[in-house]
N, CA, C and O atoms as CSV, one atom per row, in Angstrom:
chain,resi,resn,atom,element,x,y,z
A,1,MET,N,N,28.457,3.707,-9.680
A,1,MET,CA,C,28.519,2.991,-11.096
A,1,MET,C,C,27.014,2.853,-11.491
A,1,MET,O,O,26.158,2.530,-10.668
A,2,SER,N,N,26.771,3.097,-12.689
A,2,SER,CA,C,25.334,2.967,-13.335
A,2,SER,C,C,24.827,1.592,-13.104
A,2,SER,O,O,25.642,0.674,-13.013
A,3,GLU,N,N,23.563,1.370,-13.001
A,3,GLU,CA,C,23.086,0.220,-12.814
A,3,GLU,C,C,23.232,-0.820,-13.925
A,3,GLU,O,O,23.268,-2.024,-13.670
A,4,ASP,N,N,23.317,-0.326,-15.169
A,4,ASP,CA,C,23.740,-1.047,-16.339
A,4,ASP,C,C,25.210,-1.595,-16.302
A,4,ASP,O,O,25.514,-2.772,-16.499
A,5,LEU,N,N,25.970,-0.695,-16.055
A,5,LEU,CA,C,27.500,-1.107,-15.997
A,5,LEU,C,C,27.613,-1.936,-14.852
A,5,LEU,O,O,28.365,-2.900,-14.991
A,6,PHE,N,N,26.958,-1.778,-13.572
A,6,PHE,CA,C,27.177,-2.783,-12.431
A,6,PHE,C,C,26.535,-4.252,-12.839
A,6,PHE,O,O,27.051,-5.293,-12.432
A,7,ALA,N,N,25.527,-4.241,-13.562
A,7,ALA,CA,C,24.941,-5.557,-13.896
A,7,ALA,C,C,25.968,-6.246,-14.907
A,7,ALA,O,O,26.187,-7.457,-14.885
A,8,THR,N,N,26.580,-5.354,-15.801
A,8,THR,CA,C,27.483,-5.818,-16.750
A,8,THR,C,C,28.743,-6.503,-16.145
A,8,THR,O,O,29.125,-7.604,-16.540
A,9,LEU,N,N,29.389,-5.774,-15.136
A,9,LEU,CA,C,30.491,-6.177,-14.480
A,9,LEU,C,C,30.336,-7.295,-13.446
A,9,LEU,O,O,31.110,-8.242,-13.303
A,10,ASP,N,N,29.216,-7.045,-12.742
A,10,ASP,CA,C,28.888,-7.793,-11.473
A,10,ASP,C,C,30.063,-8.302,-10.509
A,10,ASP,O,O,30.319,-9.490,-10.312
A,11,PRO,N,N,30.675,-7.311,-9.991
A,11,PRO,CA,C,31.835,-7.435,-9.329
A,11,PRO,C,C,31.378,-8.001,-7.749
A,11,PRO,O,O,30.420,-7.479,-7.179
A,12,PRO,N,N,32.100,-9.027,-7.162
A,12,PRO,CA,C,31.701,-9.470,-5.810
A,12,PRO,C,C,31.873,-8.119,-4.743
A,12,PRO,O,O,32.596,-7.146,-4.955
A,13,TYR,N,N,31.118,-8.312,-3.703
A,13,TYR,CA,C,31.145,-7.219,-2.819
A,13,TYR,C,C,32.613,-6.733,-2.496
A,13,TYR,O,O,33.009,-5.570,-2.572
A,14,ARG,N,N,33.284,-7.750,-2.152
A,14,ARG,CA,C,34.630,-7.455,-1.452
A,14,ARG,C,C,35.461,-6.622,-2.634
A,14,ARG,O,O,36.146,-5.648,-2.320
A,15,VAL,N,N,35.360,-7.033,-3.893
A,15,VAL,CA,C,36.007,-6.142,-4.878
A,15,VAL,C,C,35.665,-4.775,-5.032
A,15,VAL,O,O,36.451,-3.838,-5.166
A,16,LEU,N,N,34.186,-4.730,-4.997
A,16,LEU,CA,C,33.776,-3.421,-4.993
A,16,LEU,C,C,34.143,-2.550,-3.868
A,16,LEU,O,O,34.489,-1.387,-4.077
A,17,LYS,N,N,34.085,-3.052,-2.679
A,17,LYS,CA,C,34.678,-2.253,-1.576
A,17,LYS,C,C,36.033,-1.828,-1.737
A,17,LYS,O,O,36.398,-0.688,-1.453
A,18,ARG,N,N,36.806,-2.737,-2.197
A,18,ARG,CA,C,38.245,-2.487,-2.325
A,18,ARG,C,C,38.551,-1.483,-3.344
A,18,ARG,O,O,39.500,-0.720,-3.156
A,19,ALA,N,N,37.747,-1.398,-4.545
A,19,ALA,CA,C,37.838,-0.588,-5.465
A,19,ALA,C,C,37.530,0.833,-5.004
A,19,ALA,O,O,37.993,1.813,-5.588
A,20,GLN,N,N,36.814,0.906,-4.045
A,20,GLN,CA,C,36.267,2.362,-3.394
A,20,GLN,C,C,37.197,2.714,-2.443
A,20,GLN,O,O,37.469,3.914,-2.467
A,21,TYR,N,N,37.860,1.962,-1.485
A,21,TYR,CA,C,38.592,2.470,-0.431
A,21,TYR,C,C,40.148,2.371,-0.523
A,21,TYR,O,O,40.847,2.925,0.325
A,22,GLU,N,N,40.673,1.676,-1.536
A,22,GLU,CA,C,42.112,1.833,-1.688
A,22,GLU,C,C,42.341,3.084,-2.485
A,22,GLU,O,O,41.481,3.687,-3.127
A,23,ALA,N,N,43.571,3.389,-2.367
A,23,ALA,CA,C,44.121,4.656,-2.922
A,23,ALA,C,C,44.677,4.620,-4.315
A,23,ALA,O,O,45.880,4.464,-4.522
A,24,PHE,N,N,43.807,4.763,-5.247
A,24,PHE,CA,C,44.249,4.521,-6.534
A,24,PHE,C,C,44.558,5.901,-7.319
A,24,PHE,O,O,43.843,6.892,-7.167
A,25,ALA,N,N,45.565,5.880,-8.080
A,25,ALA,CA,C,45.802,6.998,-8.890
A,25,ALA,C,C,45.699,6.688,-10.367
A,25,ALA,O,O,46.249,5.667,-10.779
A,26,PHE,N,N,45.074,7.442,-11.160
A,26,PHE,CA,C,44.774,6.994,-12.523
A,26,PHE,C,C,45.514,7.999,-13.535
A,26,PHE,O,O,45.625,9.191,-13.249
A,27,SER,N,N,45.987,7.492,-14.664
A,27,SER,CA,C,46.682,8.214,-15.762
A,27,SER,C,C,46.053,7.764,-17.068
A,27,SER,O,O,46.008,6.551,-17.278
A,28,LEU,N,N,45.506,8.703,-18.073
A,28,LEU,CA,C,44.799,8.380,-19.124
A,28,LEU,C,C,45.863,7.912,-20.099
A,28,LEU,O,O,46.956,8.480,-20.078
A,29,VAL,N,N,45.670,7.085,-20.812
A,29,VAL,CA,C,46.566,6.419,-21.878
A,29,VAL,C,C,45.598,5.989,-23.232
A,29,VAL,O,O,44.406,5.744,-23.042
A,30,GLU,N,N,46.038,5.932,-24.257
A,30,GLU,CA,C,45.272,5.665,-25.323
A,30,GLU,C,C,44.665,4.257,-25.175
A,30,GLU,O,O,45.353,3.265,-24.933
A,31,GLY,N,N,43.308,4.239,-25.339
A,31,GLY,CA,C,42.618,3.034,-25.160
A,31,GLY,C,C,42.066,2.770,-23.710
A,31,GLY,O,O,41.330,1.798,-23.539
A,32,GLY,N,N,42.365,3.530,-22.741
A,32,GLY,CA,C,42.139,3.205,-21.439
A,32,GLY,C,C,42.802,3.911,-20.334
A,32,GLY,O,O,43.042,5.113,-20.456
A,33,VAL,N,N,43.128,3.254,-19.235
A,33,VAL,CA,C,43.626,4.234,-18.076
A,33,VAL,C,C,44.635,3.269,-17.276
A,33,VAL,O,O,44.355,2.103,-16.995
A,34,TYR,N,N,45.788,3.876,-16.960
A,34,TYR,CA,C,46.711,3.210,-16.061
A,34,TYR,C,C,46.183,3.293,-14.640
A,34,TYR,O,O,45.924,4.418,-14.212
A,35,VAL,N,N,46.001,2.281,-13.888
A,35,VAL,CA,C,45.444,2.339,-12.578
A,35,VAL,C,C,46.653,2.048,-11.570
A,35,VAL,O,O,47.145,0.922,-11.662
A,36,ARG,N,N,47.113,2.790,-10.763
A,36,ARG,CA,C,48.118,2.720,-9.860
A,36,ARG,C,C,47.698,2.513,-8.409
A,36,ARG,O,O,47.039,3.398,-7.865
A,37,ASN,N,N,48.035,1.397,-7.735
A,37,ASN,CA,C,47.490,1.279,-6.318
A,37,ASN,C,C,48.399,1.989,-5.308
A,37,ASN,O,O,49.444,1.396,-5.038
A,38,GLU,N,N,48.187,3.071,-4.754
A,38,GLU,CA,C,48.993,3.778,-4.083
A,38,GLU,C,C,49.027,3.213,-2.496
A,38,GLU,O,O,49.820,3.608,-1.641
A,39,SER,N,N,48.167,2.378,-2.336
A,39,SER,CA,C,48.031,1.836,-0.935
A,39,SER,C,C,49.026,0.946,-0.636
A,39,SER,O,O,49.175,0.618,0.541
A,40,HIS,N,N,49.923,0.375,-1.719
A,40,HIS,CA,C,50.841,-0.652,-1.361
A,40,HIS,C,C,52.191,0.084,-0.970
A,40,HIS,O,O,52.380,1.265,-1.261
A,41,LEU,N,N,52.991,-0.586,-0.385
A,41,LEU,CA,C,54.342,-0.080,-0.051
A,41,LEU,C,C,55.271,0.456,-1.241
A,41,LEU,O,O,55.975,1.466,-1.217
A,42,HIS,N,N,55.099,-0.486,-2.318
A,42,HIS,CA,C,55.746,-0.154,-3.643
A,42,HIS,C,C,54.711,-0.097,-4.791
A,42,HIS,O,O,54.499,-1.033,-5.562
A,43,PRO,N,N,54.007,1.265,-4.825
A,43,PRO,CA,C,52.972,1.357,-5.664
A,43,PRO,C,C,53.468,0.969,-7.076
A,43,PRO,O,O,52.745,0.269,-7.785
A,44,GLU,N,N,54.660,1.391,-7.505
A,44,GLU,CA,C,55.298,1.154,-8.838
A,44,GLU,C,C,55.085,-0.290,-9.375
A,44,GLU,O,O,54.964,-0.570,-10.568
A,45,ASP,N,N,55.057,-1.138,-8.378
A,45,ASP,CA,C,54.894,-2.560,-8.688
A,45,ASP,C,C,53.421,-2.966,-8.846
A,45,ASP,O,O,53.156,-4.089,-9.276
A,46,HIS,N,N,52.373,-2.025,-8.486
A,46,HIS,CA,C,51.051,-2.385,-8.531
A,46,HIS,C,C,50.367,-1.371,-9.572
A,46,HIS,O,O,49.367,-0.745,-9.221
A,47,GLU,N,N,50.854,-1.231,-10.714
A,47,GLU,CA,C,50.233,-0.262,-11.838
A,47,GLU,C,C,49.881,-1.124,-12.789
A,47,GLU,O,O,50.670,-1.986,-13.175
A,48,TYR,N,N,48.585,-0.990,-13.310
A,48,TYR,CA,C,48.137,-1.836,-14.481
A,48,TYR,C,C,47.242,-1.146,-15.535
A,48,TYR,O,O,46.456,-0.243,-15.248
A,49,ARG,N,N,47.407,-1.597,-16.663
A,49,ARG,CA,C,46.584,-0.816,-17.650
A,49,ARG,C,C,45.129,-1.440,-17.803
A,49,ARG,O,O,45.017,-2.656,-17.954
A,50,VAL,N,N,44.102,-0.674,-17.768
A,50,VAL,CA,C,42.788,-1.022,-17.781
A,50,VAL,C,C,42.123,-0.680,-19.177
A,50,VAL,O,O,42.035,0.522,-19.427
A,51,THR,N,N,41.702,-1.464,-20.005
A,51,THR,CA,C,41.342,-1.155,-21.290
A,51,THR,C,C,39.759,-0.801,-21.196
A,51,THR,O,O,39.033,-1.536,-20.527
A,52,VAL,N,N,39.294,0.189,-21.788
A,52,VAL,CA,C,37.912,0.756,-21.849
A,52,VAL,C,C,37.457,0.619,-23.119
A,52,VAL,O,O,38.073,1.105,-24.067
A,53,THR,N,N,36.269,-0.096,-23.267
A,53,THR,CA,C,35.623,-0.276,-24.495
A,53,THR,C,C,34.237,0.125,-24.526
A,53,THR,O,O,33.424,-0.522,-23.866
A,54,ASP,N,N,33.868,1.133,-25.227
A,54,ASP,CA,C,32.526,1.707,-25.319
A,54,ASP,C,C,31.958,2.056,-23.886
A,54,ASP,O,O,30.778,1.890,-23.576
A,55,GLY,N,N,32.888,2.533,-23.088
A,55,GLY,CA,C,32.405,3.146,-21.814
A,55,GLY,C,C,32.546,2.007,-20.580
A,55,GLY,O,O,32.222,2.280,-19.424
A,56,ILE,N,N,33.083,0.667,-20.993
A,56,ILE,CA,C,33.050,-0.380,-20.028
A,56,ILE,C,C,34.453,-0.840,-19.871
A,56,ILE,O,O,35.062,-1.256,-20.856
A,57,PRO,N,N,35.045,-0.789,-18.615
A,57,PRO,CA,C,36.393,-1.276,-18.404
A,57,PRO,C,C,36.312,-2.789,-18.711
A,57,PRO,O,O,35.762,-3.587,-17.951
A,58,THR,N,N,36.849,-3.094,-19.779
A,58,THR,CA,C,36.633,-4.624,-20.326
A,58,THR,C,C,37.912,-5.535,-19.886
A,58,THR,O,O,37.708,-6.738,-19.719
A,59,SER,N,N,38.945,-5.121,-19.733
A,59,SER,CA,C,40.145,-5.855,-19.281
A,59,SER,C,C,41.322,-5.153,-18.662
A,59,SER,O,O,41.588,-3.979,-18.920
A,60,CYS,N,N,42.044,-5.926,-17.810
A,60,CYS,CA,C,43.176,-5.467,-16.913
A,60,CYS,C,C,44.337,-6.279,-17.185
A,60,CYS,O,O,44.270,-7.460,-17.528
A,61,GLU,N,N,45.491,-5.571,-17.011
A,61,GLU,CA,C,46.526,-6.435,-17.211
A,61,GLU,C,C,47.128,-7.165,-15.888
A,61,GLU,O,O,48.213,-7.747,-15.906
A,62,CYS,N,N,46.326,-7.072,-14.778
A,62,CYS,CA,C,46.682,-7.587,-13.521
A,62,CYS,C,C,46.525,-9.054,-13.442
A,62,CYS,O,O,45.672,-9.551,-14.178
A,63,PRO,N,N,47.202,-9.815,-12.677
A,63,PRO,CA,C,47.056,-11.272,-12.456
A,63,PRO,C,C,45.536,-11.605,-12.115
A,63,PRO,O,O,44.934,-12.565,-12.598
A,64,ALA,N,N,44.970,-10.644,-11.180
A,64,ALA,CA,C,43.592,-11.085,-10.698
A,64,ALA,C,C,42.614,-11.152,-11.833
A,64,ALA,O,O,41.819,-12.090,-11.895
A,65,ASP,N,N,42.637,-10.176,-12.755
A,65,ASP,CA,C,41.736,-10.163,-13.791
A,65,ASP,C,C,41.673,-11.411,-14.770
A,65,ASP,O,O,40.623,-11.747,-15.318
A,66,ALA,N,N,42.785,-12.018,-14.932
A,66,ALA,CA,C,43.155,-13.129,-15.669
A,66,ALA,C,C,42.675,-14.457,-14.987
A,66,ALA,O,O,42.143,-15.403,-15.569
A,67,GLY,N,N,42.959,-14.357,-13.641
A,67,GLY,CA,C,42.637,-15.472,-12.743
A,67,GLY,C,C,41.374,-15.735,-12.221
A,67,GLY,O,O,41.185,-16.784,-11.605
A,68,TYR,N,N,40.430,-14.871,-12.396
A,68,TYR,CA,C,38.945,-14.962,-11.741
A,68,TYR,C,C,37.845,-14.784,-12.749
A,68,TYR,O,O,38.132,-14.269,-13.830
A,69,ASP,N,N,36.843,-15.090,-12.544
A,69,ASP,CA,C,35.599,-14.870,-13.476
A,69,ASP,C,C,34.793,-13.709,-13.098
A,69,ASP,O,O,33.622,-13.576,-13.457
A,70,TRP,N,N,35.508,-12.767,-12.282
A,70,TRP,CA,C,34.877,-11.509,-12.185
A,70,TRP,C,C,35.904,-10.383,-12.440
A,70,TRP,O,O,37.092,-10.637,-12.635
A,71,PRO,N,N,35.454,-9.254,-12.433
A,71,PRO,CA,C,36.369,-8.124,-12.763
A,71,PRO,C,C,37.217,-7.880,-11.496
A,71,PRO,O,O,36.797,-8.048,-10.351
A,72,CYS,N,N,38.599,-7.418,-11.866
A,72,CYS,CA,C,39.358,-7.162,-10.861
A,72,CYS,C,C,39.138,-5.749,-10.201
A,72,CYS,O,O,38.410,-4.944,-10.782
A,73,LYS,N,N,39.725,-5.425,-9.037
A,73,LYS,CA,C,39.390,-4.089,-8.207
A,73,LYS,C,C,39.906,-2.987,-9.163
A,73,LYS,O,O,39.506,-1.850,-8.912
A,74,HIS,N,N,40.690,-3.143,-10.164
A,74,HIS,CA,C,41.071,-1.957,-10.874
A,74,HIS,C,C,40.112,-1.684,-12.075
A,74,HIS,O,O,39.866,-0.527,-12.417
A,75,ARG,N,N,39.613,-2.686,-12.664
A,75,ARG,CA,C,38.505,-2.385,-13.571
A,75,ARG,C,C,37.265,-1.876,-12.810
A,75,ARG,O,O,36.507,-1.088,-13.374
A,76,VAL,N,N,37.001,-2.342,-11.406
A,76,VAL,CA,C,35.766,-1.743,-10.876
A,76,VAL,C,C,36.190,-0.423,-10.248
A,76,VAL,O,O,35.276,0.333,-9.918
A,77,ALA,N,N,37.507,-0.018,-10.024
A,77,ALA,CA,C,37.886,1.365,-9.771
A,77,ALA,C,C,37.730,2.207,-10.636
A,77,ALA,O,O,37.552,3.371,-10.279
A,78,VAL,N,N,37.749,1.912,-11.855
A,78,VAL,CA,C,37.501,2.773,-13.048
A,78,VAL,C,C,35.923,2.820,-13.153
A,78,VAL,O,O,35.384,3.910,-13.340
A,79,ALA,N,N,35.292,1.855,-13.056
A,79,ALA,CA,C,33.826,1.775,-13.384
A,79,ALA,C,C,33.085,2.592,-12.162
A,79,ALA,O,O,32.006,3.099,-12.468
A,80,VAL,N,N,33.540,2.775,-10.820
A,80,VAL,CA,C,32.807,3.460,-9.827
A,80,VAL,C,C,33.235,4.960,-9.928
A,80,VAL,O,O,32.846,5.685,-9.012
A,81,ARG,N,N,33.974,5.512,-10.910
A,81,ARG,CA,C,34.350,6.771,-11.089
A,81,ARG,C,C,33.713,7.226,-12.356
A,81,ARG,O,O,34.407,7.291,-13.370
A,82,PRO,N,N,32.486,7.539,-12.386
A,82,PRO,CA,C,31.836,7.964,-13.930
A,82,PRO,C,C,32.425,9.061,-14.428
A,82,PRO,O,O,32.360,9.213,-15.648
A,83,ARG,N,N,33.104,10.035,-13.640
A,83,ARG,CA,C,33.712,11.118,-14.398
A,83,ARG,C,C,34.877,10.769,-15.189
A,83,ARG,O,O,35.142,11.281,-16.277
A,84,LEU,N,N,35.633,9.786,-14.541
A,84,LEU,CA,C,36.803,9.097,-15.214
A,84,LEU,C,C,36.308,8.510,-16.438
A,84,LEU,O,O,36.805,8.757,-17.537
A,85,LEU,N,N,35.281,7.694,-16.241
A,85,LEU,CA,C,34.835,6.794,-17.618
A,85,LEU,C,C,34.619,7.775,-18.723
A,85,LEU,O,O,35.074,7.616,-19.855
A,86,GLU,N,N,33.814,8.926,-18.292
A,86,GLU,CA,C,33.298,9.911,-19.286
A,86,GLU,C,C,34.543,10.624,-20.040
A,86,GLU,O,O,34.574,10.875,-21.245
A,87,ILE,N,N,35.388,10.854,-19.258
A,87,ILE,CA,C,36.745,11.374,-19.857
A,87,ILE,C,C,37.378,10.547,-20.753
A,87,ILE,O,O,37.719,10.986,-21.851
A,88,VAL,N,N,37.608,9.250,-20.386
A,88,VAL,CA,C,38.293,8.240,-21.254
A,88,VAL,C,C,37.378,8.022,-22.377
A,88,VAL,O,O,37.963,7.920,-23.455
A,89,THR,N,N,36.146,7.927,-22.418
A,89,THR,CA,C,35.057,7.770,-23.549
A,89,THR,C,C,35.423,8.887,-24.535
A,89,THR,O,O,35.766,8.666,-25.696
A,90,THR,N,N,35.315,10.215,-23.932
A,90,THR,CA,C,35.441,11.275,-24.704
A,90,THR,C,C,36.818,11.224,-25.295
A,90,THR,O,O,36.854,11.330,-26.521
A,91,MET,N,N,37.916,11.088,-24.690
A,91,MET,CA,C,39.290,11.052,-25.228
A,91,MET,C,C,39.248,10.101,-26.438
A,91,MET,O,O,39.766,10.451,-27.498
A,92,GLN,N,N,38.603,8.824,-26.297
A,92,GLN,CA,C,38.570,7.848,-27.379
A,92,GLN,C,C,37.738,8.305,-28.535
A,92,GLN,O,O,38.061,8.094,-29.704
A,93,ALA,N,N,36.691,8.918,-28.182
A,93,ALA,CA,C,35.750,9.563,-29.298
A,93,ALA,C,C,36.478,10.592,-30.211
A,93,ALA,O,O,36.302,10.591,-31.429
A,94,VAL,N,N,37.306,11.477,-29.574
A,94,VAL,CA,C,37.914,12.498,-30.229
A,94,VAL,C,C,39.186,11.863,-30.922
A,94,VAL,O,O,39.500,12.242,-32.051
A,95,ALA,N,N,39.896,10.931,-30.278
A,95,ALA,CA,C,40.989,10.385,-31.033
A,95,ALA,C,C,40.558,9.545,-32.313
A,95,ALA,O,O,41.294,9.518,-33.299
A,96,THR,N,N,39.342,8.855,-32.276
A,96,THR,CA,C,38.714,8.144,-33.428
A,96,THR,C,C,38.135,8.980,-34.419
A,96,THR,O,O,38.354,8.842,-35.622
A,97,ALA,N,N,37.360,9.891,-33.897
A,97,ALA,CA,C,36.729,10.845,-35.084
A,97,ALA,C,C,37.503,12.019,-35.228
A,97,ALA,O,O,37.192,12.745,-36.172
A,98,GLY,N,N,38.403,12.356,-34.533
A,98,GLY,CA,C,39.180,13.498,-34.616
A,98,GLY,C,C,38.358,14.812,-34.643
A,98,GLY,O,O,38.795,15.821,-35.195
A,99,ASP,N,N,37.247,14.769,-34.076
A,99,ASP,CA,C,36.222,15.830,-33.877
A,99,ASP,C,C,35.971,16.371,-32.424
A,99,ASP,O,O,35.592,15.590,-31.551
A,100,VAL,N,N,36.169,17.637,-32.170
A,100,VAL,CA,C,35.763,17.876,-30.858
A,100,VAL,C,C,34.340,18.014,-30.522
A,100,VAL,O,O,33.998,18.229,-29.359
A,101,ALA,N,N,33.496,17.900,-31.480
A,101,ALA,CA,C,31.979,17.897,-31.251
A,101,ALA,C,C,31.675,16.714,-30.563
A,101,ALA,O,O,30.613,16.633,-29.946
A,102,ALA,N,N,32.482,15.777,-30.594
A,102,ALA,CA,C,32.239,14.447,-29.770
A,102,ALA,C,C,32.195,14.744,-28.356
A,102,ALA,O,O,31.659,13.936,-27.597
A,103,LEU,N,N,32.717,15.851,-27.906
A,103,LEU,CA,C,32.734,16.240,-26.399
A,103,LEU,C,C,31.343,16.542,-25.989
A,103,LEU,O,O,31.015,16.376,-24.815
A,104,GLY,N,N,30.475,16.988,-26.901
A,104,GLY,CA,C,29.118,17.347,-26.324
A,104,GLY,C,C,28.858,18.361,-25.512
A,104,GLY,O,O,27.790,18.427,-24.905
A,105,ARG,N,N,29.898,19.357,-25.396
A,105,ARG,CA,C,29.898,20.474,-24.633
A,105,ARG,C,C,30.631,21.674,-25.380
A,105,ARG,O,O,31.666,21.555,-26.035
A,106,PRO,N,N,29.962,22.776,-25.185
A,106,PRO,CA,C,30.602,23.926,-25.925
A,106,PRO,C,C,31.946,24.287,-25.131
A,106,PRO,O,O,32.114,24.166,-23.918
A,107,PHE,N,N,32.878,24.761,-26.089
A,107,PHE,CA,C,34.101,25.006,-25.510
A,107,PHE,C,C,34.050,26.597,-25.278
A,107,PHE,O,O,33.467,27.329,-26.078
A,108,ASP,N,N,34.650,27.044,-24.216
A,108,ASP,CA,C,34.436,28.344,-23.819
A,108,ASP,C,C,35.978,29.022,-23.881
A,108,ASP,O,O,36.843,28.851,-23.022
A,109,GLY,N,N,36.103,29.764,-25.000
A,109,GLY,CA,C,37.463,30.261,-25.214
A,109,GLY,C,C,37.887,31.182,-24.154
A,109,GLY,O,O,39.085,31.284,-23.889
A,110,ALA,N,N,36.932,31.910,-23.479
A,110,ALA,CA,C,37.484,32.791,-22.378
A,110,ALA,C,C,38.010,32.065,-21.263
A,110,ALA,O,O,38.982,32.588,-20.718
A,111,THR,N,N,37.608,31.014,-20.811
A,111,THR,CA,C,38.239,30.249,-19.748
A,111,THR,C,C,39.207,29.067,-20.234
A,111,THR,O,O,39.956,28.498,-19.439
A,112,GLY,N,N,39.146,28.771,-21.448
A,112,GLY,CA,C,40.018,27.878,-22.104
A,112,GLY,C,C,39.537,26.315,-21.633
A,112,GLY,O,O,40.367,25.406,-21.624
A,113,SER,N,N,38.303,26.115,-21.291
A,113,SER,CA,C,37.734,24.961,-20.838
A,113,SER,C,C,36.451,24.696,-21.355
A,113,SER,O,O,35.821,25.467,-22.078
A,114,ASN,N,N,36.036,23.470,-20.927
A,114,ASN,CA,C,34.453,23.204,-21.117
A,114,ASN,C,C,33.887,23.338,-19.603
A,114,ASN,O,O,33.922,22.464,-18.737
A,115,ASP,N,N,33.378,24.602,-19.502
A,115,ASP,CA,C,32.857,24.745,-18.074
A,115,ASP,C,C,31.831,23.917,-17.534
A,115,ASP,O,O,31.692,23.752,-16.322
A,116,SER,N,N,31.069,23.361,-18.452
A,116,SER,CA,C,29.960,22.260,-17.933
A,116,SER,C,C,30.692,21.075,-17.685
A,116,SER,O,O,30.006,20.167,-17.215
A,117,ALA,N,N,31.989,20.802,-17.881
A,117,ALA,CA,C,32.573,19.674,-17.560
A,117,ALA,C,C,32.889,19.565,-16.285
A,117,ALA,O,O,33.206,18.460,-15.848
A,118,CYS,N,N,32.861,20.652,-15.486
A,118,CYS,CA,C,33.354,20.413,-14.117
A,118,CYS,C,C,32.039,20.174,-13.201
A,118,CYS,O,O,30.912,20.452,-13.608
A,119,ASP,N,N,32.306,19.619,-11.896
A,119,ASP,CA,C,31.428,19.238,-11.013
A,119,ASP,C,C,30.941,20.323,-10.061
A,119,ASP,O,O,30.243,19.960,-9.114
A,120,CYS,N,N,31.210,21.521,-10.196
A,120,CYS,CA,C,30.877,22.409,-9.142
A,120,CYS,C,C,29.452,22.474,-8.780
A,120,CYS,O,O,29.115,22.572,-7.600
A,121,ALA,N,N,28.527,22.419,-9.828
A,121,ALA,CA,C,27.204,22.519,-9.854
A,121,ALA,C,C,26.754,21.361,-8.732
A,121,ALA,O,O,25.802,21.515,-7.967
A,122,ASP,N,N,27.450,20.392,-8.764
A,122,ASP,CA,C,26.797,19.206,-7.811
A,122,ASP,C,C,27.250,19.387,-6.264
A,122,ASP,O,O,26.785,18.619,-5.422
A,123,LEU,N,N,28.073,20.310,-5.933
A,123,LEU,CA,C,28.581,20.550,-4.517
A,123,LEU,C,C,27.726,21.609,-3.908
A,123,LEU,O,O,27.111,22.443,-4.573
A,124,PRO,N,N,27.722,21.532,-2.612
A,124,PRO,CA,C,26.907,22.366,-1.683
A,124,PRO,C,C,27.680,23.862,-1.503
A,124,PRO,O,O,28.906,23.942,-1.584
A,125,ASP,N,N,26.972,24.825,-1.294
A,125,ASP,CA,C,27.393,26.058,-0.702
A,125,ASP,C,C,28.268,26.677,-1.658
A,125,ASP,O,O,29.281,27.219,-1.216
A,126,ASP,N,N,28.035,26.687,-2.967
A,126,ASP,CA,C,28.923,27.276,-3.999
A,126,ASP,C,C,30.451,26.746,-3.849
A,126,ASP,O,O,31.362,27.535,-4.101
A,127,PHE,N,N,30.737,25.439,-3.446
A,127,PHE,CA,C,32.089,25.092,-3.163
A,127,PHE,C,C,32.625,24.602,-4.403
A,127,PHE,O,O,31.906,23.788,-4.982
A,128,PRO,N,N,33.932,24.961,-5.057
A,128,PRO,CA,C,34.344,24.510,-6.211
A,128,PRO,C,C,34.762,23.042,-6.213
A,128,PRO,O,O,35.011,22.413,-5.185
A,129,CYS,N,N,34.815,22.570,-7.392
A,129,CYS,CA,C,35.340,21.121,-7.613
A,129,CYS,C,C,36.762,21.205,-7.593
A,129,CYS,O,O,37.310,22.307,-7.614
A,130,TRP,N,N,37.445,20.081,-7.551
A,130,TRP,CA,C,38.803,20.040,-7.543
A,130,TRP,C,C,39.324,20.367,-8.861
A,130,TRP,O,O,40.390,20.982,-8.839
A,131,GLU,N,N,38.879,20.132,-9.892
A,131,GLU,CA,C,39.436,20.483,-11.195
A,131,GLU,C,C,39.525,21.847,-11.399
A,131,GLU,O,O,40.536,22.397,-11.837
A,132,CYS,N,N,38.258,22.543,-11.024
A,132,CYS,CA,C,38.277,24.083,-11.032
A,132,CYS,C,C,39.413,24.813,-10.106
A,132,CYS,O,O,40.020,25.828,-10.445
A,133,VAL,N,N,39.572,24.162,-8.969
A,133,VAL,CA,C,40.837,24.585,-8.203
A,133,VAL,C,C,42.141,24.370,-8.617
A,133,VAL,O,O,43.031,25.199,-8.429
A,134,ARG,N,N,42.313,23.251,-9.198
A,134,ARG,CA,C,43.423,22.716,-9.730
A,134,ARG,C,C,43.886,23.616,-11.003
A,134,ARG,O,O,45.073,23.898,-11.168
A,135,THR,N,N,43.012,23.984,-11.762
A,135,THR,CA,C,43.232,24.779,-13.103
A,135,THR,C,C,43.230,26.091,-12.806
A,135,THR,O,O,43.628,26.813,-13.720
A,136,GLY,N,N,42.859,26.694,-11.671
A,136,GLY,CA,C,42.907,28.101,-11.277
A,136,GLY,C,C,41.635,28.750,-11.664
A,136,GLY,O,O,41.541,29.978,-11.640
A,137,ARG,N,N,40.550,27.913,-12.055
A,137,ARG,CA,C,39.226,28.688,-12.420
A,137,ARG,C,C,38.490,29.327,-11.281
A,137,ARG,O,O,37.834,30.357,-11.437
A,138,ARG,N,N,38.606,28.706,-10.135
A,138,ARG,CA,C,38.065,29.026,-8.970
A,138,ARG,C,C,39.005,28.691,-7.697
A,138,ARG,O,O,39.798,27.750,-7.705
A,139,ASN,N,N,38.845,29.479,-6.712
A,139,ASN,CA,C,39.495,29.203,-5.460
A,139,ASN,C,C,38.674,28.626,-4.367
A,139,ASN,O,O,37.455,28.786,-4.302
A,140,LEU,N,N,39.414,27.912,-3.461
A,140,LEU,CA,C,38.586,27.462,-2.364
A,140,LEU,C,C,38.139,28.590,-1.235
A,140,LEU,O,O,38.879,29.487,-0.832
A,141,PRO,N,N,36.947,28.388,-0.863
A,141,PRO,CA,C,36.489,29.347,0.121
A,141,PRO,C,C,37.383,29.761,1.318
A,141,PRO,O,O,38.101,28.829,1.681
A,142,GLU,N,N,37.517,30.770,1.947
A,142,GLU,CA,C,38.463,30.859,3.000
A,142,GLU,C,C,37.735,30.594,4.506
A,142,GLU,O,O,38.410,30.635,5.534
């Protein structure tokens, strides 16, 4: 989480830790992200919409977000995943402007993707990122 975002949200240490270690699943929706806590026995009962405004998770539908003076673990879970925030912000910019130039990356028609959008360059030993493996652009080393 960036220092500015961390200062803005100012989550308690306990919330920050839970946002990092609990098994969350994310689904992009208009205006934000659905965050599902797969750590629960019945995860379908623990899915909440987190609204993202200007790159900041500003609200969540969960009871904890309404009941405390600090952000809930769902908002912090989105905030500690900068790539997720970047995707949500880009999706919102494109939806609002209707302009793919808001992506800020050149589209590569050969691969059908934004190659610079992947995280391969940040990984050691030419290891591919999950997005490249998932989409078939690269294979895992044997």
